[in-house]
Backbone of each chain as nested JSON, in Angstrom:
{
  "chains": [
    {"id": "A", "residues": [
      {"number": 1, "name": "MET", "atoms": {"N": [33.219, -63.652, 82.464], "CA": [31.817, -63.956, 82.233], "C": [31.633, -65.474, 82.186]}},
      {"number": 2, "name": "THR", "atoms": {"N": [30.67, -65.978, 82.947], "CA": [30.428, -67.41, 82.992], "C": [29.456, -67.825, 81.889]}},
      {"number": 3, "name": "ILE", "atoms": {"N": [29.815, -68.86, 81.16], "CA": [28.934, -69.374, 80.114], "C": [27.907, -70.295, 80.763]}},
      {"number": 4, "name": "GLU", "atoms": {"N": [26.643, -70.094, 80.393], "CA": [25.582, -70.948, 80.923], "C": [25.117, -71.898, 79.829]}},
      {"number": 5, "name": "TYR", "atoms": {"N": [24.758, -73.122, 80.257], "CA": [24.368, -74.15, 79.299], "C": [22.944, -74.617, 79.59]}},
      {"number": 6, "name": "VAL", "atoms": {"N": [22.295, -75.111, 78.537], "CA": [20.938, -75.641, 78.658], "C": [20.925, -77.059, 78.11]}},
      {"number": 7, "name": "ILE", "atoms": {"N": [20.218, -77.952, 78.795], "CA": [20.133, -79.351, 78.377], "C": [19.229, -79.476, 77.157]}},
      {"number": 8, "name": "VAL", "atoms": {"N": [19.684, -80.24, 76.171], "CA": [18.893, -80.507, 74.97], "C": [18.414, -81.96, 74.962]}},
      {"number": 9, "name": "SER", "atoms": {"N": [19.304, -82.867, 75.306], "CA": [18.999, -84.3, 75.217], "C": [18.521, -84.855, 76.562]}},
      {"number": 10, "name": "GLU", "atoms": {"N": [17.525, -85.737, 76.493], "CA": [17.047, -86.396, 77.715], "C": [18.11, -87.286, 78.341]}},
      {"number": 11, "name": "ARG", "atoms": {"N": [19.1, -87.639, 77.579], "CA": [20.168, -88.474, 78.138], "C": [21.045, -87.704, 79.123]}},
      {"number": 12, "name": "VAL", "atoms": {"N": [20.971, -86.397, 79.074], "CA": [21.758, -85.576, 80.0], "C": [20.893, -85.098, 81.171]}},
      {"number": 13, "name": "GLY", "atoms": {"N": [19.604, -84.945, 80.912], "CA": [18.697, -84.47, 81.96], "C": [17.415, -83.978, 81.327]}},
      {"number": 14, "name": "LYS", "atoms": {"N": [16.717, -83.12, 82.058], "CA": [15.448, -82.593, 81.557], "C": [15.724, -81.507, 80.524]}},
      {"number": 15, "name": "PRO", "atoms": {"N": [15.245, -81.71, 79.297], "CA": [15.479, -80.694, 78.268], "C": [14.95, -79.319, 78.695]}},
      {"number": 16, "name": "GLY", "atoms": {"N": [15.765, -78.316, 78.492], "CA": [15.392, -76.957, 78.862], "C": [15.939, -76.534, 80.213]}},
      {"number": 17, "name": "ALA", "atoms": {"N": [16.319, -77.505, 81.013], "CA": [16.869, -77.193, 82.334], "C": [18.315, -76.731, 82.195]}},
      {"number": 18, "name": "PRO", "atoms": {"N": [18.761, -75.902, 83.132], "CA": [20.171, -75.483, 83.08], "C": [21.106, -76.658, 83.341]}},
      {"number": 19, "name": "PHE", "atoms": {"N": [22.257, -76.628, 82.71], "CA": [23.242, -77.695, 82.876], "C": [24.499, -77.121, 83.5]}},
      {"number": 20, "name": "THR", "atoms": {"N": [24.839, -77.644, 84.644], "CA": [26.085, -77.269, 85.298], "C": [27.067, -78.419, 85.141]}},
      {"number": 21, "name": "PRO", "atoms": {"N": [28.119, -78.232, 84.381], "CA": [29.029, -79.342, 84.112], "C": [29.702, -79.861, 85.382]}},
      {"number": 22, "name": "PRO", "atoms": {"N": [29.553, -81.154, 85.666], "CA": [30.291, -81.726, 86.788], "C": [31.796, -81.693, 86.496]}},
      {"number": 23, "name": "GLU", "atoms": {"N": [32.579, -81.833, 87.533], "CA": [34.032, -81.81, 87.38], "C": [34.493, -82.885, 86.4]}},
      {"number": 24, "name": "GLY", "atoms": {"N": [35.33, -82.481, 85.472], "CA": [35.943, -83.434, 84.563], "C": [35.149, -83.734, 83.309]}},
      {"number": 25, "name": "VAL", "atoms": {"N": [33.944, -83.192, 83.192], "CA": [33.118, -83.476, 82.017], "C": [33.593, -82.641, 80.825]}},
      {"number": 26, "name": "ASN", "atoms": {"N": [33.641, -83.283, 79.662], "CA": [34.081, -82.637, 78.436], "C": [32.895, -81.898, 77.813]}},
      {"number": 27, "name": "VAL", "atoms": {"N": [32.798, -80.623, 78.107], "CA": [31.655, -79.821, 77.655], "C": [31.667, -79.656, 76.138]}},
      {"number": 28, "name": "ASP", "atoms": {"N": [32.844, -79.508, 75.55], "CA": [32.927, -79.344, 74.095], "C": [32.314, -80.532, 73.365]}},
      {"number": 29, "name": "ALA", "atoms": {"N": [32.534, -81.743, 73.901], "CA": [31.962, -82.941, 73.271], "C": [30.441, -82.915, 73.348]}},
      {"number": 30, "name": "LEU", "atoms": {"N": [29.914, -82.466, 74.472], "CA": [28.453, -82.386, 74.621], "C": [27.86, -81.347, 73.684]}},
      {"number": 31, "name": "LEU", "atoms": {"N": [28.559, -80.231, 73.519], "CA": [28.086, -79.183, 72.613], "C": [28.154, -79.649, 71.158]}},
      {"number": 32, "name": "GLU", "atoms": {"N": [29.25, -80.296, 70.814], "CA": [29.474, -80.702, 69.426], "C": [28.395, -81.649, 68.922]}},
      {"number": 33, "name": "HIS", "atoms": {"N": [27.926, -82.517, 69.799], "CA": [26.939, -83.508, 69.37], "C": [25.522, -83.162, 69.824]}},
      {"number": 34, "name": "GLY", "atoms": {"N": [25.321, -81.936, 70.271], "CA": [23.971, -81.452, 70.518], "C": [23.304, -81.943, 71.779]}},
      {"number": 35, "name": "PHE", "atoms": {"N": [24.074, -82.44, 72.736], "CA": [23.478, -82.858, 74.01], "C": [23.067, -81.648, 74.852]}},
      {"number": 36, "name": "ILE", "atoms": {"N": [23.835, -80.59, 74.725], "CA": [23.552, -79.342, 75.433], "C": [23.765, -78.188, 74.465]}},
      {"number": 37, "name": "THR", "atoms": {"N": [23.322, -77.013, 74.852], "CA": [23.582, -75.83, 74.039], "C": [23.935, -74.673, 74.964]}},
      {"number": 38, "name": "VAL", "atoms": {"N": [24.484, -73.638, 74.388], "CA": [24.816, -72.451, 75.182], "C": [23.555, -71.614, 75.352]}},
      {"number": 39, "name": "LYS", "atoms": {"N": [23.312, -71.187, 76.577], "CA": [22.129, -70.372, 76.86], "C": [22.269, -69.019, 76.201]}},
      {"number": 40, "name": "LYS", "atoms": {"N": [21.199, -68.654, 75.478], "CA": [21.217, -67.343, 74.839], "C": [20.829, -66.288, 75.858]}},
      {"number": 41, "name": "SER", "atoms": {"N": [21.496, -65.151, 75.772], "CA": [21.225, -64.06, 76.702], "C": [19.853, -63.478, 76.445]}},
      {"number": 42, "name": "ASP", "atoms": {"N": [19.097, -63.197, 77.545], "CA": [17.775, -62.576, 77.422], "C": [17.868, -61.08, 77.164]}},
      {"number": 43, "name": "LYS", "atoms": {"N": [18.985, -60.496, 77.576], "CA": [19.14, -59.052, 77.463], "C": [19.509, -58.66, 76.038]}},
      {"number": 44, "name": "LYS", "atoms": {"N": [18.837, -57.614, 75.544], "CA": [19.212, -57.077, 74.251], "C": [20.436, -56.195, 74.437]}},
      {"number": 45, "name": "ALA", "atoms": {"N": [21.27, -56.216, 73.44], "CA": [22.458, -55.358, 73.502], "C": [22.042, -53.9, 73.44]}},
      {"number": 46, "name": "GLU", "atoms": {"N": [22.598, -53.105, 74.33], "CA": [22.234, -51.694, 74.356], "C": [22.917, -50.975, 73.206]}},
      {"number": 47, "name": "PRO", "atoms": {"N": [22.124, -50.169, 72.478], "CA": [22.74, -49.439, 71.355], "C": [23.715, -48.38, 71.853]}},
      {"number": 48, "name": "SER", "atoms": {"N": [24.759, -48.216, 71.153], "CA": [25.716, -47.167, 71.533], "C": [25.491, -45.98, 70.597]}},
      {"number": 49, "name": "ASN", "atoms": {"N": [24.888, -44.934, 71.161], "CA": [24.568, -43.776, 70.319], "C": [25.552, -42.633, 70.506]}},
      {"number": 50, "name": "GLY", "atoms": {"N": [26.489, -42.817, 71.387], "CA": [27.519, -41.8, 71.551], "C": [27.065, -40.564, 72.297]}},
      {"number": 51, "name": "ASN", "atoms": {"N": [25.806, -40.442, 72.734], "CA": [25.323, -39.293, 73.485], "C": [25.39, -39.5, 74.977]}}
    ]},
    {"id": "B", "residues": [
      {"number": 1, "name": "MET", "atoms": {"N": [31.991, -119.176, 102.102], "CA": [30.578, -119.012, 101.815], "C": [30.265, -117.529, 101.64]}},
      {"number": 2, "name": "ALA", "atoms": {"N": [29.501, -117.259, 100.619], "CA": [29.124, -115.867, 100.373], "C": [28.171, -115.386, 101.459]}},
      {"number": 3, "name": "THR", "atoms": {"N": [28.475, -114.24, 101.997], "CA": [27.587, -113.68, 103.014], "C": [26.65, -112.643, 102.427]}},
      {"number": 4, "name": "SER", "atoms": {"N": [26.934, -112.224, 101.215], "CA": [26.101, -111.202, 100.584], "C": [26.113, -111.449, 99.085]}},
      {"number": 5, "name": "THR", "atoms": {"N": [24.991, -111.8, 98.546], "CA": [24.923, -112.044, 97.109], "C": [23.839, -111.188, 96.497]}},
      {"number": 6, "name": "PHE", "atoms": {"N": [24.062, -110.781, 95.283], "CA": [23.023, -110.016, 94.582], "C": [23.234, -110.138, 93.093]}},
      {"number": 7, "name": "LEU", "atoms": {"N": [22.165, -109.919, 92.378], "CA": [22.241, -109.928, 90.926], "C": [22.994, -108.691, 90.478]}},
      {"number": 8, "name": "SER", "atoms": {"N": [24.043, -108.904, 89.725], "CA": [24.825, -107.769, 89.254], "C": [23.921, -106.809, 88.488]}},
      {"number": 9, "name": "ASN", "atoms": {"N": [23.785, -105.602, 88.992], "CA": [22.793, -104.712, 88.413], "C": [23.17, -103.258, 88.64]}},
      {"number": 10, "name": "LEU", "atoms": {"N": [23.598, -102.62, 87.572], "CA": [23.815, -101.18, 87.658], "C": [22.467, -100.482, 87.68]}},
      {"number": 11, "name": "THR", "atoms": {"N": [22.352, -99.45, 88.485], "CA": [21.105, -98.688, 88.51], "C": [21.269, -97.325, 87.854]}},
      {"number": 12, "name": "SER", "atoms": {"N": [22.491, -96.893, 87.637], "CA": [22.712, -95.684, 86.841], "C": [24.119, -95.719, 86.268]}},
      {"number": 13, "name": "LEU", "atoms": {"N": [24.247, -95.125, 85.104], "CA": [25.555, -95.06, 84.453], "C": [25.586, -93.841, 83.551]}},
      {"number": 14, "name": "THR", "atoms": {"N": [26.507, -92.939, 83.811], "CA": [26.705, -91.812, 82.902], "C": [28.162, -91.769, 82.482]}},
      {"number": 15, "name": "VAL", "atoms": {"N": [28.35, -91.472, 81.203], "CA": [29.676, -91.253, 80.645], "C": [29.683, -89.837, 80.093]}},
      {"number": 16, "name": "ASN", "atoms": {"N": [30.545, -89.014, 80.63], "CA": [30.579, -87.587, 80.243], "C": [29.205, -86.938, 80.42]}},
      {"number": 17, "name": "SER", "atoms": {"N": [28.533, -87.284, 81.517], "CA": [27.205, -86.746, 81.872], "C": [26.067, -87.288, 81.004]}},
      {"number": 18, "name": "VAL", "atoms": {"N": [26.341, -88.213, 80.092], "CA": [25.307, -88.776, 79.223], "C": [24.876, -90.138, 79.777]}},
      {"number": 19, "name": "ASP", "atoms": {"N": [23.568, -90.312, 79.962], "CA": [23.029, -91.545, 80.515], "C": [23.09, -92.655, 79.468]}},
      {"number": 20, "name": "LEU", "atoms": {"N": [23.906, -93.672, 79.716], "CA": [24.037, -94.782, 78.771], "C": [23.633, -96.107, 79.407]}},
      {"number": 21, "name": "LEU", "atoms": {"N": [22.855, -96.055, 80.468], "CA": [22.481, -97.29, 81.164], "C": [21.753, -98.259, 80.236]}},
      {"number": 22, "name": "ASP", "atoms": {"N": [20.875, -97.737, 79.391], "CA": [20.095, -98.623, 78.519], "C": [20.894, -99.167, 77.344]}},
      {"number": 23, "name": "GLN", "atoms": {"N": [22.14, -98.736, 77.21], "CA": [23.0, -99.247, 76.141], "C": [24.112, -100.135, 76.677]}},
      {"number": 24, "name": "ALA", "atoms": {"N": [24.182, -100.288, 77.979], "CA": [25.3, -101.023, 78.584], "C": [24.892, -102.446, 78.945]}},
      {"number": 25, "name": "SER", "atoms": {"N": [25.792, -103.38, 78.708], "CA": [25.526, -104.763, 79.097], "C": [26.589, -105.316, 80.032]}},
      {"number": 26, "name": "SER", "atoms": {"N": [27.662, -104.579, 80.213], "CA": [28.739, -105.08, 81.066], "C": [29.597, -103.916, 81.539]}},
      {"number": 27, "name": "MET", "atoms": {"N": [30.042, -103.994, 82.781], "CA": [30.92, -102.936, 83.29], "C": [31.812, -103.49, 84.391]}},
      {"number": 28, "name": "THR", "atoms": {"N": [33.048, -103.056, 84.372], "CA": [33.994, -103.408, 85.434], "C": [34.761, -102.161, 85.842]}},
      {"number": 29, "name": "ILE", "atoms": {"N": [34.858, -101.934, 87.137], "CA": [35.717, -100.864, 87.649], "C": [36.773, -101.516, 88.53]}},
      {"number": 30, "name": "ASP", "atoms": {"N": [38.007, -101.37, 88.147], "CA": [39.108, -101.936, 88.935], "C": [39.906, -100.81, 89.566]}},
      {"number": 31, "name": "ASN", "atoms": {"N": [39.982, -100.858, 90.865], "CA": [40.802, -99.899, 91.611], "C": [42.195, -100.504, 91.724]}},
      {"number": 32, "name": "VAL", "atoms": {"N": [43.113, -100.009, 90.906], "CA": [44.416, -100.655, 90.75], "C": [45.526, -99.805, 91.371]}},
      {"number": 33, "name": "TYR", "atoms": {"N": [46.303, -100.446, 92.234], "CA": [47.519, -99.826, 92.746], "C": [48.7, -100.531, 92.087]}},
      {"number": 34, "name": "GLU", "atoms": {"N": [49.462, -99.807, 91.306], "CA": [50.597, -100.436, 90.634], "C": [51.562, -100.979, 91.676]}},
      {"number": 35, "name": "SER", "atoms": {"N": [52.064, -102.159, 91.386], "CA": [52.977, -102.799, 92.349], "C": [54.423, -102.455, 92.021]}},
      {"number": 36, "name": "LEU", "atoms": {"N": [55.168, -102.105, 93.035], "CA": [56.593, -101.806, 92.887], "C": [57.387, -102.874, 93.617]}},
      {"number": 37, "name": "ASP", "atoms": {"N": [58.299, -103.461, 92.897], "CA": [59.091, -104.552, 93.457], "C": [60.124, -103.987, 94.441]}},
      {"number": 38, "name": "LYS", "atoms": {"N": [60.059, -104.413, 95.683], "CA": [61.027, -103.935, 96.689], "C": [61.862, -105.084, 97.247]}},
      {"number": 39, "name": "THR", "atoms": {"N": [61.935, -106.154, 96.436], "CA": [62.713, -107.315, 96.873], "C": [64.196, -106.957, 96.998]}},
      {"number": 40, "name": "ALA", "atoms": {"N": [64.782, -107.333, 98.075], "CA": [66.195, -107.021, 98.309], "C": [67.024, -108.297, 98.386]}},
      {"number": 41, "name": "PHE", "atoms": {"N": [68.328, -108.142, 98.239], "CA": [69.23, -109.294, 98.384], "C": [68.991, -109.948, 99.744]}},
      {"number": 42, "name": "GLY", "atoms": {"N": [69.028, -111.249, 99.715], "CA": [68.76, -111.979, 100.945], "C": [67.342, -112.477, 101.033]}},
      {"number": 43, "name": "SER", "atoms": {"N": [66.459, -111.917, 100.186], "CA": [65.06, -112.358, 100.197], "C": [64.945, -113.702, 99.483]}},
      {"number": 44, "name": "THR", "atoms": {"N": [63.992, -114.484, 99.914], "CA": [63.726, -115.747, 99.235], "C": [62.411, -115.702, 98.455]}},
      {"number": 45, "name": "SER", "atoms": {"N": [61.698, -114.62, 98.571], "CA": [60.482, -114.431, 97.77], "C": [60.335, -112.946, 97.468]}},
      {"number": 46, "name": "ARG", "atoms": {"N": [59.642, -112.644, 96.422], "CA": [59.476, -111.247, 96.038], "C": [58.504, -110.542, 96.98]}},
      {"number": 47, "name": "SER", "atoms": {"N": [58.748, -109.269, 97.175], "CA": [57.805, -108.47, 97.957], "C": [57.553, -107.163, 97.232]}},
      {"number": 48, "name": "TYR", "atoms": {"N": [56.399, -106.611, 97.455], "CA": [55.954, -105.444, 96.69], "C": [55.419, -104.361, 97.613]}},
      {"number": 49, "name": "THR", "atoms": {"N": [55.399, -103.157, 97.069], "CA": [54.739, -102.046, 97.736], "C": [53.897, -101.296, 96.708]}},
      {"number": 50, "name": "ALA", "atoms": {"N": [52.972, -100.53, 97.204], "CA": [52.052, -99.845, 96.299], "C": [52.714, -98.654, 95.624]}},
      {"number": 51, "name": "GLY", "atoms": {"N": [52.447, -98.53, 94.333], "CA": [52.927, -97.374, 93.584], "C": [51.763, -96.44, 93.278]}},
      {"number": 52, "name": "LEU", "atoms": {"N": [51.725, -95.943, 92.068], "CA": [50.65, -95.036, 91.672], "C": [49.336, -95.792, 91.483]}},
      {"number": 53, "name": "ILE", "atoms": {"N": [48.252, -95.094, 91.692], "CA": [46.936, -95.667, 91.415], "C": [46.663, -95.522, 89.918]}},
      {"number": 54, "name": "ASN", "atoms": {"N": [46.252, -96.619, 89.303], "CA": [45.959, -96.603, 87.865], "C": [44.669, -97.381, 87.619]}},
      {"number": 55, "name": "ASN", "atoms": {"N": [43.543, -96.703, 87.847], "CA": [42.246, -97.375, 87.741], "C": [41.952, -97.783, 86.3]}},
      {"number": 56, "name": "THR", "atoms": {"N": [41.159, -98.835, 86.176], "CA": [40.728, -99.299, 84.863], "C": [39.214, -99.495, 84.882]}},
      {"number": 57, "name": "ILE", "atoms": {"N": [38.557, -98.928, 83.892], "CA": [37.104, -99.082, 83.752], "C": [36.838, -99.676, 82.385]}},
      {"number": 58, "name": "THR", "atoms": {"N": [36.171, -100.824, 82.359], "CA": [35.799, -101.413, 81.077], "C": [34.284, -101.393, 80.943]}},
      {"number": 59, "name": "LEU", "atoms": {"N": [33.846, -101.138, 79.735], "CA": [32.418, -101.028, 79.442], "C": [32.114, -101.743, 78.142]}},
      {"number": 60, "name": "THR", "atoms": {"N": [31.003, -102.434, 78.106], "CA": [30.484, -102.948, 76.836], "C": [29.157, -102.256, 76.57]}},
      {"number": 61, "name": "LEU", "atoms": {"N": [29.096, -101.586, 75.432], "CA": [27.891, -100.841, 75.059], "C": [27.384, -101.338, 73.717]}},
      {"number": 62, "name": "TYR", "atoms": {"N": [26.056, -101.357, 73.577], "CA": [25.493, -101.618, 72.259], "C": [25.765, -100.406, 71.383]}},
      {"number": 63, "name": "ASN", "atoms": {"N": [26.123, -100.683, 70.154], "CA": [26.511, -99.598, 69.261], "C": [25.281, -98.959, 68.607]}},
      {"number": 64, "name": "SER", "atoms": {"N": [25.316, -97.676, 68.469], "CA": [24.26, -96.962, 67.759], "C": [24.84, -95.664, 67.245]}},
      {"number": 65, "name": "TYR", "atoms": {"N": [24.544, -95.392, 65.968], "CA": [25.03, -94.155, 65.365], "C": [23.946, -93.076, 65.351]}},
      {"number": 66, "name": "ALA", "atoms": {"N": [22.799, -93.379, 65.955], "CA": [21.699, -92.411, 65.975], "C": [22.07, -91.2, 66.846]}},
      {"number": 67, "name": "THR", "atoms": {"N": [21.307, -90.142, 66.663], "CA": [21.542, -88.918, 67.443], "C": [21.44, -89.206, 68.935]}},
      {"number": 68, "name": "ALA", "atoms": {"N": [22.361, -88.657, 69.696], "CA": [22.372, -88.766, 71.163], "C": [22.468, -90.212, 71.64]}},
      {"number": 69, "name": "GLU", "atoms": {"N": [23.151, -91.047, 70.884], "CA": [23.352, -92.427, 71.316], "C": [24.845, -92.701, 71.515]}},
      {"number": 70, "name": "THR", "atoms": {"N": [25.209, -93.967, 71.428], "CA": [26.556, -94.377, 71.837], "C": [27.67, -93.636, 71.085]}},
      {"number": 71, "name": "TYR", "atoms": {"N": [27.579, -93.699, 69.759], "CA": [28.683, -93.133, 68.983], "C": [28.854, -91.634, 69.228]}},
      {"number": 72, "name": "SER", "atoms": {"N": [27.738, -90.903, 69.216], "CA": [27.858, -89.451, 69.38], "C": [28.318, -89.08, 70.787]}},
      {"number": 73, "name": "THR", "atoms": {"N": [28.075, -89.953, 71.756], "CA": [28.576, -89.697, 73.112], "C": [30.091, -89.833, 73.172]}},
      {"number": 74, "name": "LEU", "atoms": {"N": [30.6, -90.813, 72.434], "CA": [32.003, -91.19, 72.594], "C": [32.946, -90.559, 71.574]}},
      {"number": 75, "name": "ALA", "atoms": {"N": [32.408, -90.167, 70.424], "CA": [33.268, -89.739, 69.316], "C": [34.169, -88.569, 69.673]}},
      {"number": 76, "name": "SER", "atoms": {"N": [33.688, -87.69, 70.514], "CA": [34.485, -86.501, 70.829], "C": [35.25, -86.609, 72.136]}},
      {"number": 77, "name": "ILE", "atoms": {"N": [35.15, -87.741, 72.81], "CA": [35.938, -87.849, 74.042], "C": [37.096, -88.842, 73.9]}},
      {"number": 78, "name": "VAL", "atoms": {"N": [37.136, -89.566, 72.763], "CA": [38.282, -90.448, 72.567], "C": [39.538, -89.583, 72.436]}},
      {"number": 79, "name": "GLY", "atoms": {"N": [40.586, -90.006, 73.111], "CA": [41.813, -89.21, 73.126], "C": [41.795, -88.11, 74.154]}},
      {"number": 80, "name": "SER", "atoms": {"N": [40.831, -88.151, 75.049], "CA": [40.781, -87.137, 76.106], "C": [40.238, -87.767, 77.387]}},
      {"number": 81, "name": "THR", "atoms": {"N": [40.1, -86.963, 78.398], "CA": [39.625, -87.467, 79.681], "C": [38.184, -87.053, 79.921]}},
      {"number": 82, "name": "THR", "atoms": {"N": [37.52, -87.811, 80.766], "CA": [36.133, -87.508, 81.072], "C": [35.794, -88.036, 82.461]}},
      {"number": 83, "name": "THR", "atoms": {"N": [34.517, -87.94, 82.803], "CA": [34.041, -88.42, 84.097], "C": [32.985, -89.499, 83.887]}},
      {"number": 84, "name": "ILE", "atoms": {"N": [33.102, -90.593, 84.635], "CA": [32.129, -91.68, 84.6], "C": [31.535, -91.821, 85.997]}},
      {"number": 85, "name": "VAL", "atoms": {"N": [30.208, -91.961, 86.05], "CA": [29.528, -92.175, 87.32], "C": [28.66, -93.42, 87.192]}},
      {"number": 86, "name": "ALA", "atoms": {"N": [28.839, -94.361, 88.099], "CA": [28.066, -95.6, 88.074], "C": [27.558, -95.902, 89.476]}},
      {"number": 87, "name": "SER", "atoms": {"N": [26.295, -96.339, 89.547], "CA": [25.716, -96.706, 90.84], "C": [25.263, -98.156, 90.798]}},
      {"number": 88, "name": "VAL", "atoms": {"N": [25.479, -98.829, 91.919], "CA": [25.033, -100.202, 92.082], "C": [24.169, -100.245, 93.334]}},
      {"number": 89, "name": "THR", "atoms": {"N": [23.017, -100.892, 93.213], "CA": [22.098, -100.961, 94.352], "C": [21.927, -102.409, 94.795]}},
      {"number": 90, "name": "GLN", "atoms": {"N": [22.04, -102.59, 96.098], "CA": [21.794, -103.894, 96.701], "C": [20.826, -103.673, 97.857]}},
      {"number": 91, "name": "GLY", "atoms": {"N": [19.576, -104.033, 97.637], "CA": [18.576, -103.794, 98.673], "C": [18.45, -102.315, 98.959]}},
      {"number": 92, "name": "ALA", "atoms": {"N": [18.663, -101.946, 100.221], "CA": [18.53, -100.539, 100.605], "C": [19.836, -99.764, 100.433]}},
      {"number": 93, "name": "VAL", "atoms": {"N": [20.872, -100.453, 100.011], "CA": [22.184, -99.811, 99.918], "C": [22.515, -99.484, 98.47]}},
      {"number": 94, "name": "THR", "atoms": {"N": [22.909, -98.257, 98.235], "CA": [23.366, -97.839, 96.91], "C": [24.781, -97.298, 97.03]}},
      {"number": 95, "name": "LYS", "atoms": {"N": [25.65, -97.839, 96.215], "CA": [27.023, -97.34, 96.164], "C": [27.221, -96.635, 94.829]}},
      {"number": 96, "name": "THR", "atoms": {"N": [27.752, -95.435, 94.909], "CA": [28.022, -94.653, 93.703], "C": [29.524, -94.479, 93.546]}},
      {"number": 97, "name": "PHE", "atoms": {"N": [29.991, -94.814, 92.368], "CA": [31.422, -94.713, 92.076], "C": [31.622, -93.639, 91.001]}},
      {"number": 98, "name": "THR", "atoms": {"N": [32.418, -92.643, 91.342], "CA": [32.706, -91.544, 90.41], "C": [34.182, -91.573, 90.058]}},
      {"number": 99, "name": "ILE", "atoms": {"N": [34.445, -91.677, 88.779], "CA": [35.833, -91.666, 88.315], "C": [36.026, -90.401, 87.495]}},
      {"number": 100, "name": "THR", "atoms": {"N": [36.832, -89.512, 88.004], "CA": [37.065, -88.219, 87.356], "C": [38.429, -88.227, 86.677]}},
      {"number": 101, "name": "GLY", "atoms": {"N": [38.452, -87.808, 85.427], "CA": [39.728, -87.69, 84.723], "C": [40.234, -88.983, 84.138]}},
      {"number": 102, "name": "CYS", "atoms": {"N": [39.331, -89.91, 83.806], "CA": [39.775, -91.164, 83.192], "C": [39.9, -90.975, 81.67]}},
      {"number": 103, "name": "TYR", "atoms": {"N": [40.843, -91.665, 81.108], "CA": [41.248, -91.438, 79.709], "C": [40.748, -92.552, 78.803]}},
      {"number": 104, "name": "LEU", "atoms": {"N": [40.129, -92.163, 77.683], "CA": [39.678, -93.136, 76.678], "C": [40.659, -93.103, 75.512]}},
      {"number": 105, "name": "GLU", "atoms": {"N": [41.407, -94.186, 75.389], "CA": [42.441, -94.237, 74.346], "C": [41.882, -94.689, 73.002]}},
      {"number": 106, "name": "THR", "atoms": {"N": [40.97, -95.664, 73.028], "CA": [40.52, -96.295, 71.782], "C": [39.0, -96.323, 71.707]}},
      {"number": 107, "name": "LEU", "atoms": {"N": [38.466, -95.958, 70.554], "CA": [37.035, -96.104, 70.286], "C": [36.864, -96.96, 69.034]}},
      {"number": 108, "name": "PRO", "atoms": {"N": [36.358, -98.172, 69.191], "CA": [36.076, -98.976, 67.989], "C": [34.89, -98.351, 67.25]}},
      {"number": 109, "name": "VAL", "atoms": {"N": [35.115, -97.848, 66.064], "CA": [34.038, -97.155, 65.349], "C": [33.166, -98.119, 64.56]}},
      {"number": 110, "name": "VAL", "atoms": {"N": [33.711, -99.275, 64.192], "CA": [32.925, -100.335, 63.562], "C": [33.314, -101.64, 64.227]}},
      {"number": 111, "name": "ASN", "atoms": {"N": [32.319, -102.373, 64.694], "CA": [32.585, -103.681, 65.304], "C": [31.33, -104.529, 65.165]}},
      {"number": 112, "name": "GLY", "atoms": {"N": [31.34, -105.427, 64.248], "CA": [30.141, -106.231, 64.051], "C": [30.444, -107.508, 63.304]}},
      {"number": 113, "name": "SER", "atoms": {"N": [29.547, -108.44, 63.429], "CA": [29.651, -109.667, 62.659], "C": [28.24, -110.112, 62.303]}},
      {"number": 114, "name": "LEU", "atoms": {"N": [28.155, -110.955, 61.337], "CA": [26.871, -111.379, 60.788], "C": [25.981, -111.997, 61.866]}},
      {"number": 115, "name": "GLY", "atoms": {"N": [24.773, -111.511, 61.961], "CA": [23.797, -112.122, 62.855], "C": [23.93, -111.763, 64.311]}},
      {"number": 116, "name": "THR", "atoms": {"N": [24.726, -110.748, 64.633], "CA": [24.876, -110.349, 66.042], "C": [24.652, -108.851, 66.178]}},
      {"number": 117, "name": "LEU", "atoms": {"N": [24.293, -108.434, 67.374], "CA": [24.191, -107.015, 67.646], "C": [25.59, -106.422, 67.736]}},
      {"number": 118, "name": "SER", "atoms": {"N": [25.748, -105.247, 67.193], "CA": [27.037, -104.573, 67.242], "C": [27.259, -103.985, 68.634]}},
      {"number": 119, "name": "THR", "atoms": {"N": [28.407, -104.253, 69.193], "CA": [28.773, -103.702, 70.496], "C": [30.146, -103.049, 70.408]}},
      {"number": 120, "name": "VAL", "atoms": {"N": [30.441, -102.2, 71.376], "CA": [31.781, -101.625, 71.479], "C": [32.313, -101.894, 72.884]}},
      {"number": 121, "name": "ASP", "atoms": {"N": [33.526, -102.374, 72.943], "CA": [34.207, -102.607, 74.214], "C": [35.162, -101.441, 74.456]}},
      {"number": 122, "name": "LEU", "atoms": {"N": [34.99, -100.777, 75.585], "CA": [35.78, -99.589, 75.889], "C": [36.618, -99.808, 77.135]}},
      {"number": 123, "name": "THR", "atoms": {"N": [37.792, -99.223, 77.147], "CA": [38.635, -99.252, 78.341], "C": [39.073, -97.829, 78.668]}},
      {"number": 124, "name": "PHE", "atoms": {"N": [38.675, -97.367, 79.812], "CA": [39.123, -96.071, 80.329], "C": [40.205, -96.345, 81.376]}},
      {"number": 125, "name": "THR", "atoms": {"N": [41.24, -95.532, 81.401], "CA": [42.308, -95.745, 82.371], "C": [42.602, -94.454, 83.131]}},
      {"number": 126, "name": "GLY", "atoms": {"N": [43.123, -94.663, 84.325], "CA": [43.536, -93.522, 85.143], "C": [42.36, -92.849, 85.822]}},
      {"number": 127, "name": "GLY", "atoms": {"N": [42.596, -91.641, 86.269], "CA": [41.558, -90.884, 86.947], "C": [41.519, -91.146, 88.438]}},
      {"number": 128, "name": "VAL", "atoms": {"N": [40.659, -90.392, 89.084], "CA": [40.512, -90.48, 90.539], "C": [39.169, -91.121, 90.852]}},
      {"number": 129, "name": "LEU", "atoms": {"N": [39.196, -92.194, 91.619], "CA": [37.982, -92.924, 91.981], "C": [37.518, -92.501, 93.368]}},
      {"number": 130, "name": "VAL", "atoms": {"N": [36.242, -92.126, 93.44], "CA": [35.625, -91.799, 94.725], "C": [34.373, -92.639, 94.882]}},
      {"number": 131, "name": "ALA", "atoms": {"N": [34.254, -93.342, 95.989], "CA": [33.062, -94.142, 96.281], "C": [32.242, -93.425, 97.347]}},
      {"number": 132, "name": "SER", "atoms": {"N": [30.945, -93.374, 97.134], "CA": [30.079, -92.715, 98.117], "C": [28.802, -93.499, 98.302]}}
    ]}
  ]
}
């Protein structure tokens, strides 16, 4: 499963736009200091009712 | 005689994808080929051949501890590798230099003196340089 990122800081790009990490970029550092965030899934988890 | 002169002027600078152009006052990118001594007996002067490429990138940035500024950009990449992209424009020509996998060994966390703006001098080493 591929993790998708969203831009938070204007220093990285347009806030709200998807962020595709260029080669060699330290994504953990960007996440740690709030430059980007992990995109939350739009899909609700399907309940498992066992039927 | 210089055939092409221009005011030294970066038009874009990102460190680890973070735009730091407005915090930078100086930058140098050196494309370095380590020299290997191949002087042999009988020679009267030393001669060299190229060894590994060991690029050096130096940056001077104004220091700021505010959110999404200098310190927060650099604090988590010291001791690791990152990507730097810098563009220089001369008239209609723009050259973009991308250094992938360059290593930041030292981050000065405090550097200041009375009556001056605080700056940090950084040296990135290694990595692969591509000019486009």
